[in-house]
C-alpha positions in Angstrom: -14.5 9.9 2.6 -15.9 12.3 5.2 -14.8 13.6 8.5 -14.2 16.8 10.7 -10.7 18.0 11.6 -10.2 16.8 15.6 -6.8 14.7 15.3 -5.2 14.7 18.9 -8.1 12.6 21.1 -6.1 9.3 20.3 -5.0 9.0 23.6 -8.4 9.1 25.1 -9.2 6.0 24.0 -6.4 4.1 24.2 -7.7 1.3 27.0 -11.2 1.0 24.7 -8.3 0.2 21.9 -6.3 -2.2 23.4 -9.7 -4.7 23.7 -9.5 -4.2 19.8 -6.0 -5.3 18.6 -7.4 -7.9 15.7 -3.7 -7.4 14.1 -2.0 -10.7 13.1 -4.4 -13.3 13.8 -3.3 -17.0 12.7 -7.0 -18.4 12.7 -7.5 -20.6 10.1 -10.3 -19.1 7.0 -13.9 -19.8 6.8 -13.2 -20.8 3.2 -10.5 -23.0 1.9 -7.7 -21.4 -0.3 -9.1 -23.8 -2.8 -12.6 -22.1 -2.6 -10.9 -18.8 -3.3 -8.7 -19.8 -6.1 -12.0 -21.0 -7.8 -13.7 -18.0 -7.2 -10.3 -16.4 -8.8 -10.1 -18.5 -11.9 -14.2 -17.9 -12.1 -13.8 -14.4 -12.2 -11.2 -14.3 -14.4 -12.7 -16.3 -16.9 -15.9 -13.8 -16.7 -13.7 -10.7 -17.3 -11.7 -12.8 -20.7 -15.6 -12.9 -22.0 -16.3 -9.0 -21.5 -12.9 -7.7 -23.3 -13.9 -6.0 -26.4 -12.1 -5.9 -29.9 -10.0 -2.9 -28.9 -8.6 -4.4 -25.9 -10.5 -2.6 -23.5 -13.1 -3.6 -21.1 -17.0 -2.7 -21.2 -18.9 -2.2 -17.6 -21.0 -4.9 -18.5 -22.3 -7.1 -21.3 -22.5 -5.4 -25.0 -21.4 -2.0 -24.0 -18.4 0.0 -25.5 -15.0 -0.1 -23.4 -14.1 2.5 -21.2 -11.2 3.3 -19.6 -12.7 3.3 -15.8 -13.8 -0.1 -16.5 -10.7 -0.9 -17.8 -7.9 0.5 -15.5 -9.9 -2.0 -13.0 -9.9 -5.1 -14.4 -6.2 -4.4 -15.7 -5.5 -4.0 -11.3 -7.7 -7.1 -10.9 -5.6 -9.5 -13.4 -2.5 -8.0 -12.4 -3.5 -9.1 -8.7 -4.6 -12.4 -9.9 -0.7 -12.9 -11.6 -2.5 -12.4 -14.9 0.2 -11.1 -17.8 -2.2 -8.5 -19.8 0.4 -8.4 -22.4 0.2 -12.0 -23.4 -1.6 -13.4 -26.2 -5.0 -14.6 -24.1 -5.6 -10.9 -23.4 -4.3 -9.4 -27.0 -7.2 -8.7 -29.1 -6.6 -7.5 -32.8 -3.4 -6.2 -31.8 -4.5 -3.9 -28.8 -4.1 -5.2 -25.1 -5.6 -4.1 -22.1 -3.1 -1.4 -21.3 -2.7 -0.3 -24.6 -6.2 0.6 -24.9 -5.7 2.2 -21.7 -2.9 4.5 -23.1 -5.0 5.2 -26.1 -6.9 8.2 -23.4 -10.4 8.2 -25.5 -11.5 9.9 -22.3 -10.2 13.0 -20.5 -8.7 13.2 -16.8 -10.2 15.8 -14.4 -10.8 14.4 -10.7 -7.5 13.4 -9.0 -8.9 10.1 -8.3 -8.8 10.3 -12.5 -5.2 11.1 -12.3 -4.9 8.4 -9.4 -7.0 5.4 -11.0 -5.1 5.9 -14.1 -1.6 5.8 -12.6 -2.1 2.6 -10.5 -3.9 0.9 -13.6 -0.4 1.9 -16.0 2.1 0.9 -13.4 0.0 -2.6 -12.6 0.0 -2.9 -15.9 3.7 -2.7 -15.9 3.7 0.6 -17.8 5.5 3.9 -17.1 3.6 6.7 -15.5 3.3 8.8 -18.9 -0.2 9.1 -20.3 -1.1 11.0 -23.4 2.3 12.8 -23.0 1.6 14.1 -19.2 3.5 12.4 -16.5 0.8 11.0 -14.1 2.9 10.9 -11.2 4.1 14.4 -11.8 0.9 15.4 -12.4 -0.1 14.3 -8.5 2.4 15.7 -7.2 2.0 19.2 -8.0 -1.8 18.8 -6.5 0.0 18.8 -2.9 -1.0 21.6 -0.7 1.6 23.1 2.4 -0.3 21.3 4.7 0.7 17.9 3.1 -3.0 17.5 1.8 -3.8 16.5 -1.8 -6.4 18.5 -3.9 -7.0 20.6 -6.8 -8.0 23.7 -4.8 -9.5 25.1 -8.1 -11.7 21.9 -8.6 -13.7 22.2 -5.6 -11.3 19.4 -3.9 -10.3 21.0 -0.6 -11.0 18.7 2.4 -11.9 15.6 0.1 -10.3 12.9 2.1 -10.7 10.5 -1.1 -8.8 12.6 -3.4 -6.1 12.5 -0.8 -6.0 8.9 0.2 -6.3 7.6 -3.7 -3.2 10.5 -4.6 -1.0 8.5 -2.1 -2.1 4.9 -3.6 -1.1 5.9 -6.3 2.2 7.5 -6.2 3.2 4.3 -4.3 2.3 2.4 -7.2 5.1 4.5 -9.3 7.8 4.1 -6.3 7.5 7.7 -5.7 8.3 8.4 -1.7 5.6 11.1 -0.5 6.5 14.5 -0.4 5.7 16.2 3.4 5.1 12.1 4.3 4.2 13.9 8.2 2.1 16.1 7.2 0.5 14.0 4.7 -0.1 11.1 7.6 -0.9 13.8 10.0 -4.0 15.6 7.9 -5.2 12.5 7.3 -5.7 11.5 10.6 -7.0 14.4 12.0 -10.1 13.6 9.2 -10.6 11.1 11.3 -14.1 10.9 13.0 -14.6 10.0 16.7 -16.0 6.6 15.6 -12.6 5.6 14.2 -14.0 5.6 11.1 -13.3 8.0 7.8 -15.6 9.7 5.7 -15.1 10.9 1.7 -14.8 14.1 2.6 -14.4 16.4 5.8 -17.2 16.5 7.8 -19.3 13.8 6.7 -20.1 10.5 8.9 -17.7 7.3 8.4 -18.2 4.7 6.0 -16.7 1.6 5.8 -15.3 1.6 2.0 -13.5 5.0 2.7 -12.3 3.4 6.3 -10.8 0.3 4.5 -8.8 2.5 2.0 -7.6 5.0 4.5 -6.3 2.4 6.7 -4.4 1.1 3.5 -3.1 4.9 2.8 -2.2 5.0 6.3 -0.4 1.7 6.1 1.8 3.5 2.9 2.5 6.8 4.8 4.3 5.0 7.6 2.1 4.0 10.0 3.0 1.0 11.8 -0.3 -1.5 12.1 1.3 -3.5 15.2 1.0 0.4 17.5 -0.9 2.8 15.7 -3.5 4.0 17.6 -5.1 5.5 14.6 -5.1 2.1 12.7 -6.1 0.4 15.5 -9.2 2.8 15.9 -10.2 2.2 12.5 -10.1 -1.6 12.4 -12.7 -1.3 15.8 -15.0 0.9 13.6 -15.0 -1.7 11.0 -15.3 -4.7 13.8 -18.5 -2.4 14.9 -20.1 -2.2 11.4 -19.7 -5.9 10.4 -23.2 -7.6 10.1 -24.2 -10.9 10.9 -24.1 -12.2 7.2 -20.4 -11.2 7.8 -20.3 -8.5 5.6 -20.3 -4.9 5.0 -22.9 -2.4 3.9 -22.2 1.3 3.1 -24.3 3.8 5.3 -27.9 3.4 4.9 -27.6 0.6 2.2 -27.3 -3.5 1.9 -23.8 -5.1 2.7 -22.8 -5.7 -1.2 -19.4 -6.1 -2.9 -17.6 -3.2 -3.0 -17.5 -2.8 0.6 -16.6 -5.8 1.4 -13.6 -5.8 -0.9 -12.4 -2.2 0.4 -12.8 -3.4 4.1 -10.8 -6.9 3.3 -8.1 -4.6 1.5 -7.5 -2.5 4.6 -7.9 -5.4 6.8 -5.0 -7.0 4.7 -3.2 -4.3 4.4 -2.7 -3.9 8.2 -2.1 -7.5 8.6 -5.1 -8.5 9.9 -7.1 -11.9 8.0 -10.3 -11.2 7.2 -10.9 -15.1 7.8 -9.7 -14.8 11.2 -12.3 -16.1 13.6 -12.3 -12.5 15.1 -14.0 -11.3 11.9 -16.7 -13.8 11.8 -20.5 -13.5 12.7 -22.4 -16.5 13.2 -20.1 -18.2 11.0 -20.1 -15.7 8.2 -16.5 -13.7 7.5 -16.3 -10.9 4.8 -14.7 -13.6 2.4 -17.4 -16.0 2.7 -20.1 -12.8 2.4 -17.9 -11.3 -0.9 -18.5 -15.4 -2.1 -22.1 -15.3 -1.8 -22.3 -12.6 -4.5 -21.0 -14.7 -7.3 -22.9 -15.5 -9.8 -22.7 -18.8 -12.3 -20.8 -17.0 -15.0 -18.3 -15.8 -12.6 -19.4 -12.2 -12.4 -20.0 -10.3 -8.7 -22.9 -8.6 -7.9 -23.1 -5.3 -6.5 -26.0 -6.8 -3.6 -27.6 -10.0 -3.3 -30.4 -8.8 -5.7 -28.9 -5.9 -7.5 -26.6 -6.6 -10.7 -24.8 -3.5 -11.3 -21.5 -3.1 -13.4 -20.5 -6.6 -13.1 -17.1 -5.7 -14.7 -16.5 -3.3 -11.7 -17.4 -5.6 -9.1 -16.0 -8.3 -10.2 -12.8 -6.5 -10.3 -13.0 -5.2 -7.4 -13.7 -9.0 -5.8 -11.1 -10.4 -7.6 -8.5 -8.3 -5.6 -9.9 -8.8 -1.8 -10.2 -12.2 -3.0 -6.4 -12.2 -3.7 -5.5 -10.5 -0.8 -4.1 -7.6 -2.8 -4.5 -4.1 -1.3 -4.0 -1.4 -3.7 -1.4 -1.0 -5.3 -1.4 -4.4 -6.5 2.1 -4.3 -7.2 3.6 -3.6 -4.3 4.0 -6.5 -1.4 2.3 -5.3 1.9 3.5 -8.7 3.6 6.9 -6.3 3.4 5.3 -3.5 3.9 3.3 -4.3 7.5 4.9 -7.5 8.2 7.3 -7.8 11.2 10.8 -8.6 9.1 12.5 -5.4 8.2 14.0 -5.4 4.5 16.7 -2.9 3.3 18.1 -3.2 0.0 20.8 -0.6 -1.2 23.0 -0.8 -4.1 26.5 0.6 -4.5 26.2 4.0 -6.4 23.1 4.4 -6.1 21.1 6.9 -3.8 18.5 4.8 -4.3 17.1 2.1 -2.1 14.1 0.0 -1.0 12.7 -0.1 2.3 10.3 -2.8 3.0 8.7 -2.4 -0.5 9.1 1.3 -0.6 11.7 3.3 -2.4 13.1 5.6 -0.8 16.8 7.9 -1.3 19.9 8.3 0.5 22.1 11.3 0.9 25.4 9.5 0.3 25.5 5.9 -1.8 27.5 2.9 -0.6 30.9 2.6 -1.6 33.5 -0.1 -1.9 36.6 1.0 -0.1 39.6 -1.6 -0.2 37.4 -4.6 -1.1 35.1 -3.9 1.4 31.7 -2.3 1.1 30.7 0.7 3.0 26.9 1.7 3.8 25.6 4.7 5.6 25.2 4.3 9.2 22.8 6.1 10.6 20.3 5.8 7.6 20.6 2.1 8.4 21.0 2.3 11.9 18.1 3.9 12.6 15.5 1.5 10.4 17.2 -1.0 13.1 16.3 0.7 16.4 19.6 2.1 16.9 20.5 6.3 17.9 23.2 7.8 17.4 25.6 10.6 19.1 28.2 12.4 16.9 31.2 13.8 18.9 33.3 16.6 16.6 36.2 17.0 19.3 37.1 13.3 18.5 35.9 12.2 15.4 33.6 9.7 17.1 30.3 8.3 16.8 28.2 6.7 19.6 25.5 4.2 18.5 23.3 3.2 21.5 21.4 -0.2 20.6 20.0 -3.0 22.7 20.8 -1.1 26.1 24.8 -0.9 24.8 26.9 1.9 23.5 28.8 1.3 20.6 32.0 4.3 19.9 33.2 4.1 16.3 36.2 6.4 15.6 36.1 7.4 11.8 39.5 6.9 9.8 40.4 4.2 12.5 40.8 0.0 12.0 40.8 -2.1 15.1 40.8 -5.8 16.0 37.4 -5.7 15.1 37.5 -3.3 11.5 40.1 -4.0 9.1 38.7 -1.1 7.5 38.0 2.1 8.6 34.5 4.2 8.7 34.9 7.1 6.7 32.8 10.1 6.0 31.2 11.1 2.8 28.9 13.6 1.9 28.4 14.6 5.7 27.3 11.2 6.4 29.2 8.1 8.4 29.9 5.0 6.2 30.7 2.1 7.9 31.7 -1.9 6.8 28.4 -4.0 6.1 30.1 -6.3 8.9 29.3 -3.6 11.6 25.7 -3.2 11.0 25.6 -7.4 11.3 27.6 -7.8 13.9 26.2 -4.9 16.3 22.8 -4.1 15.0 21.9 -8.1 15.0 20.5 -8.0 11.1 21.6 -10.8 8.4 23.4 -8.8 5.8 23.4 -10.8 1.7 26.0 -9.5 -0.9 24.8 -9.7 -4.5 27.9 -9.6 -6.4 26.6 -9.8 -9.8 24.1 -6.5 -8.9 25.9 -5.3 -6.2 23.2 -5.0 -4.3 22.8 -5.2 -0.2 20.5 -6.8 1.3 19.7 -6.7 4.8 17.3 -8.3 6.9 15.6 -8.6 10.8 
């Protein structure tokens, strides 16, 4: 990905972008879901035939296994719902994940670390690889400005290193440090045409733009209102060919580019089979399907068969509508519904598929479960004002002000709010009744699920 650092020109294009608001279109797909399912099944069968006796995958028939091909195959199989530890994927006692962990190739670039971590987490493994915690390693690459790069390896301003680091850390359930800076740095790299390149200063291309959109969603950009995401979608729409597909600059439309664009659209909540994404009856999905061969593999272009295992893996993920990381649920991340899960006694919580950490965990007092008011309330759209002289919290929501006195009960509150670790904790019912949320208590797991 390439691009120059001009970041704050978004407002100038706001009116223009309103014309390109493509999020959440309900229009039916060009091809039926059954066609996609058949293509995915055939692709999986092809990958099965490409697996070597060591459990790994090669780039093509008859070649030795490689870490790269195996990593992508693992992610594709996971996207399709395959259990890579099942007997059908174990060769001579070796599963694809075990082959990947064997580490017969060294990791060097940030993208190497990221790809391997994405595959390990997709396969249900841990971040540990050859004695290295890959998540911690990638975290060590972050710079003071939020950018992920190994400066000693010449990765400064390498946008794709930054993007893939974000995807990989998200796969491991790790909150991106300096998230606001990481997002601001990526946004500053967006070109004036709305797209992203692979490095700062280079022209935009659909491949990197598609993955950049996915990274922006993971960084917390709301695709419904995010101007950078809307600009990126407008760029992709303009780049779409009459065949429904996408191409890298100066090349023909191809499987890889189609796949990365589809993933970006899905991550942003757009539907690639919708009418807005059709050209003369061709959608990104139908164009991608045109590259599939009778053996289930996918060509790179209509005429060129290159690295078919990689191309097939990319295509399977796209047809499954599973953006990277494939072990995350983007329907929750970019959807309209808010989901928050907390556990009594645990500082770890999950908000729309992403792990976050509380300053103070939920507790049980007088058989009532108390949860952090500000943490949950702000996600639900409330604002707060602390009045220390009266030990009162004023919560504003929906144009109303609700006053809550610490340590005091009321007809509506049989257990008072308390302060723990400098944070106000309130009974579950207070959240449900005041903020219009649905709250469920899982007794067995001592888990609170909040949705709206």
